[in-house]
C-alpha positions in Angstrom: 26.4 -17.3 -29.3 30.0 -18.3 -30.3 31.2 -21.7 -30.6 27.6 -22.8 -31.9 28.7 -25.8 -33.8 30.6 -27.5 -31.1 29.2 -30.2 -28.7 27.7 -28.1 -26.0 26.9 -24.9 -28.6 24.9 -27.2 -30.8 22.6 -28.4 -27.9 22.3 -25.0 -26.3 21.3 -23.3 -29.7 18.5 -26.0 -30.0 17.6 -25.1 -26.6 17.3 -21.4 -27.2 15.4 -21.8 -30.2 13.0 -24.2 -28.1 12.6 -21.1 -25.7 11.6 -18.9 -28.7 14.7 -16.9 -28.9 16.4 -15.5 -32.0 20.1 -17.2 -32.3 23.1 -15.6 -34.1 25.8 -17.5 -34.1 29.6 -17.4 -35.1 31.7 -20.0 -36.7 35.2 -20.2 -38.5 34.6 -23.6 -40.4 31.4 -24.6 -41.9 28.6 -25.1 -39.1 26.5 -27.7 -38.6 22.8 -27.5 -40.1 20.5 -26.2 -37.4 17.7 -24.7 -38.8 16.7 -21.2 -37.3 20.1 -20.0 -36.7 21.4 -16.9 -38.5 25.3 -17.8 -39.1 28.0 -15.2 -39.1 31.5 -16.1 -40.4 34.1 -14.9 -37.9 37.5 -15.6 -39.4 39.7 -13.9 -36.4 38.5 -14.4 -32.8 40.8 -11.5 -31.7 39.4 -8.9 -34.2 37.5 -6.2 -32.5 36.0 -5.0 -35.7 34.6 -8.6 -36.7 32.9 -9.0 -33.3 31.6 -5.3 -33.4 29.8 -6.4 -36.7 28.6 -9.5 -35.0 27.1 -8.2 -31.8 25.2 -5.2 -32.9 21.5 -5.3 -31.9 21.9 -8.2 -29.7 20.7 -8.7 -26.2 23.0 -11.5 -24.7 26.0 -13.0 -25.9 27.1 -16.7 -24.6 31.0 -17.2 -25.3 31.7 -21.0 -25.9 34.3 -20.6 -28.8 37.9 -21.6 -27.6 41.1 -23.2 -28.3 41.2 -26.5 -26.1 43.8 -29.0 -24.9 44.4 -31.4 -27.6 45.4 -34.9 -26.7 48.4 -35.8 -28.9 51.5 -34.0 -29.8 50.4 -33.7 -33.4 47.4 -31.3 -32.3 49.8 -29.7 -29.6 49.3 -25.8 -29.7 51.8 -23.3 -28.9 51.2 -21.0 -26.0 50.8 -18.0 -28.4 48.0 -19.7 -29.9 46.0 -20.1 -26.7 46.6 -16.5 -25.9 45.2 -15.1 -29.3 42.3 -17.1 -29.3 41.0 -17.7 -26.0 42.4 -14.4 -24.1 42.7 -11.9 -26.8 39.7 -13.3 -28.6 37.6 -13.1 -25.2 38.9 -9.5 -24.7 38.0 -8.2 -27.9 34.3 -9.8 -27.7 33.9 -8.3 -24.5 34.9 -4.9 -25.5 32.5 -5.2 -28.7 29.9 -6.0 -26.6 30.4 -3.0 -24.1 30.7 -0.9 -27.0 27.4 -2.2 -28.6 25.5 -2.0 -25.3 24.9 -5.9 -24.9 22.9 -6.7 -21.8 24.7 -9.6 -20.4 27.7 -11.9 -21.5 28.0 -15.5 -20.2 31.2 -16.7 -20.5 31.8 -20.6 -20.1 35.3 -20.9 -18.9 36.8 -24.3 -17.3 37.5 -26.1 -14.4 41.1 -26.0 -15.4 41.6 -22.5 -13.7 42.0 -24.5 -10.6 44.8 -27.0 -11.5 44.7 -30.3 -9.9 46.6 -29.5 -6.3 43.1 -29.6 -4.7 40.4 -32.2 -4.5 37.4 -30.0 -3.9 36.6 -26.5 -5.4 34.2 -23.8 -5.2 34.3 -20.1 -5.8 36.4 -19.6 -2.8 39.3 -21.7 -4.0 42.8 -20.6 -5.2 43.1 -20.6 -8.9 46.3 -22.2 -9.9 46.1 -23.6 -13.5 48.9 -26.0 -14.7 49.1 -25.8 -18.5 48.8 -23.2 -21.1 44.7 -24.3 -21.8 44.0 -23.4 -17.9 46.1 -20.3 -17.8 44.6 -19.1 -20.8 41.1 -19.7 -19.7 41.8 -17.8 -16.3 43.3 -14.9 -18.3 40.7 -15.0 -20.2 38.0 -14.5 -17.4 40.3 -11.5 -16.1 40.4 -9.8 -19.7 36.6 -10.0 -20.0 36.2 -8.6 -16.3 38.7 -5.7 -16.8 37.0 -4.8 -20.4 33.5 -4.9 -18.7 34.5 -3.3 -15.3 33.0 0.4 -16.2 30.3 -1.0 -18.8 26.8 -1.3 -18.5 27.0 -4.7 -19.8 26.3 -7.6 -17.1 28.6 -10.6 -17.0 28.6 -14.3 -15.8 31.4 -16.7 -15.9 30.7 -20.3 -15.5 33.4 -23.1 -14.7 32.0 -26.6 -15.4 33.8 -29.6 -15.0 34.4 -32.4 -17.6 31.0 -32.3 -19.9 29.7 -35.6 -21.1 26.8 -36.5 -23.4 26.4 -38.5 -26.4 29.0 -37.6 -29.0 31.2 -35.7 -26.4 34.9 -35.3 -27.8 37.8 -36.3 -25.5 38.8 -38.8 -23.0 35.2 -40.1 -22.1 34.5 -41.3 -25.7 37.8 -42.7 -26.1 37.3 -44.8 -22.9 34.0 -45.8 -24.1 35.4 -47.2 -27.3 38.0 -49.1 -25.5 35.7 -50.6 -23.0 33.3 -51.4 -25.8 36.0 -53.5 -27.5 36.5 -55.4 -24.6 40.0 -54.3 -24.3 41.7 -54.5 -20.7 41.7 -51.1 -18.8 44.4 -50.2 -16.1 42.4 -48.2 -13.9 41.6 -51.0 -11.3 44.2 -49.2 -8.9 42.7 -46.0 -9.0 40.8 -45.0 -6.0 39.4 -41.5 -6.8 36.1 -39.3 -7.4 35.6 -36.6 -10.0 33.0 -34.3 -10.8 31.5 -34.4 -14.3 28.5 -32.5 -15.5 25.8 -33.6 -18.1 25.7 -31.4 -21.1 21.8 -31.1 -21.0 22.2 -29.9 -17.5 24.7 -27.5 -18.3 22.6 -26.2 -21.1 19.8 -25.7 -18.5 22.2 -23.8 -16.2 23.3 -21.5 -18.9 19.6 -20.8 -20.1 19.0 -20.1 -16.4 21.6 -17.4 -16.2 20.4 -15.9 -19.4 17.0 -15.2 -17.9 18.2 -14.2 -14.5 16.5 -10.8 -14.1 18.9 -9.2 -11.8 22.4 -7.9 -12.4 25.1 -10.9 -11.5 28.7 -9.7 -12.2 30.0 -12.7 -10.6 32.0 -16.3 -11.4 30.7 -19.7 -10.3 31.6 -23.3 -10.5 28.6 -25.4 -11.6 28.0 -29.2 -11.3 25.2 -31.5 -11.5 26.0 -34.4 -9.0 27.8 -36.7 -11.4 30.7 -37.4 -8.9 32.2 -40.8 -9.5 35.4 -42.7 -9.8 37.3 -43.8 -12.8 36.5 -47.6 -12.1 33.1 -46.8 -11.3 32.8 -45.3 -14.8 34.4 -48.2 -16.5 31.9 -50.4 -15.0 29.0 -48.2 -16.3 30.5 -48.1 -19.7 30.9 -51.7 -19.7 27.5 -52.3 -18.9 26.0 -50.2 -21.1 28.1 -51.9 -23.8 27.2 -55.2 -22.7 31.0 -55.9 -21.8 32.4 -57.4 -18.6 34.6 -54.7 -17.2 38.3 -55.9 -17.5 39.8 -53.5 -14.9 43.7 -54.2 -14.5 45.6 -52.9 -11.4 48.4 -50.7 -12.5 49.7 -48.4 -10.1 48.9 -45.0 -10.3 52.8 -44.1 -9.9 53.2 -46.2 -13.5 50.4 -44.3 -15.1 51.6 -40.8 -14.1 55.2 -41.8 -15.4 53.6 -42.8 -18.8 51.8 -39.3 -18.8 55.3 -37.6 -18.4 56.8 -39.8 -21.1 54.2 -38.7 -23.2 54.8 -35.1 -22.5 58.4 -35.5 -23.3 57.8 -37.5 -26.7 55.5 -34.6 -27.6 57.7 -31.8 -26.3 61.2 -32.8 -27.2 60.8 -35.8 -30.0 57.7 -34.6 -31.7 56.2 -37.9 -31.5 52.5 -38.4 -31.4 51.2 -40.1 -28.4 47.9 -41.3 -27.0 48.4 -40.1 -23.4 50.0 -37.2 -21.7 49.9 -35.9 -18.1 46.9 -33.8 -18.3 45.0 -36.8 -19.7 46.3 -39.0 -17.0 45.6 -36.6 -14.3 41.9 -36.4 -15.4 41.8 -40.2 -14.7 43.7 -40.7 -11.6 43.1 -37.6 -9.7 40.2 -36.5 -7.5 38.4 -33.2 -8.1 35.0 -32.6 -6.8 32.9 -29.5 -7.6 30.9 -27.8 -4.8 28.1 -25.8 -6.8 26.1 -24.8 -3.7 26.8 -21.2 -4.5 25.3 -21.2 -7.9 22.4 -23.1 -7.1 21.3 -20.8 -4.3 21.9 -17.9 -6.4 19.8 -18.9 -9.4 17.5 -21.3 -7.5 18.6 -24.0 -9.9 18.6 -27.7 -9.5 19.6 -30.1 -12.5 16.4 -31.3 -14.5 18.1 -34.5 -15.1 19.4 -36.4 -12.2 22.9 -37.7 -12.5 22.0 -41.4 -12.3 19.3 -40.7 -15.0 21.9 -39.0 -17.3 24.5 -41.5 -17.1 21.8 -44.2 -17.8 20.6 -41.9 -20.8 24.0 -41.7 -22.2 25.9 -45.1 -21.7 22.9 -47.3 -21.1 23.7 -48.2 -17.7 24.2 -46.7 -14.2 27.5 -46.4 -12.3 28.3 -49.3 -10.0 28.5 -47.4 -6.9 26.2 -44.5 -5.5 26.8 -41.1 -6.7 27.1 -38.4 -4.1 
């Protein structure tokens, strides 16, 4: 497994160990202490030689490691870095898996490959990524498929929406902290619905793919029914924190302008900002995942119902009905 010390990877590693699997995991920085894992140090994700050494005598590979979008210009990555880590790293890993005769590769991509121009996605939706991260994930998918086209190694690509859970990185944790402190939240004017997925449900979906008895060679979007609006989410966070939701009606156009201003500040002025267009789009836009095809192909149902997941993570249920 790559990326085993991350938010998703650490939970997946524990689940694999619980299923009696032997886990070999890679890291670039010192990993978390997870007893039972054999750790391998990979310093260059785009190094074919390093991957060949790691995947020898391996049955299946789960590829989670990636350079992700960072919120702030201080952590902004140039396009070549996304290319080297996400695209060339995936290509090198896939080639190493093919050479070593690995049985199956599961690549966790991102819903970002679809962009934000559409509001409902499935496997037939047009993929049109809008930033370097999304483009690199799509190119990584294409690189993996190209390397394994004439290989005996089976593959499956999963495209989850934003993953949430205790300790999750990114916008949800930042939002939770703001709500818990009683700060006014400028999302009262947002009327949207977005798909999320609980980390334990995503982990279960990955394990289901790993144990699938037949060849796959396919890409899927995967969701668990955690579909709710931003204002509804703020209500759940507030209730779980024992706070009253302090929603302020700020026009969406103003929020989008702030996002563009953040883009300009980071790109042109080199100033750290707390927001950018990608972050704003993830809060104001609608994007629902239709995972019917995945559920049918693998006879899969999320083990933790969406309402229960929200309650487990944030201590309260959303205000409205989940779809």
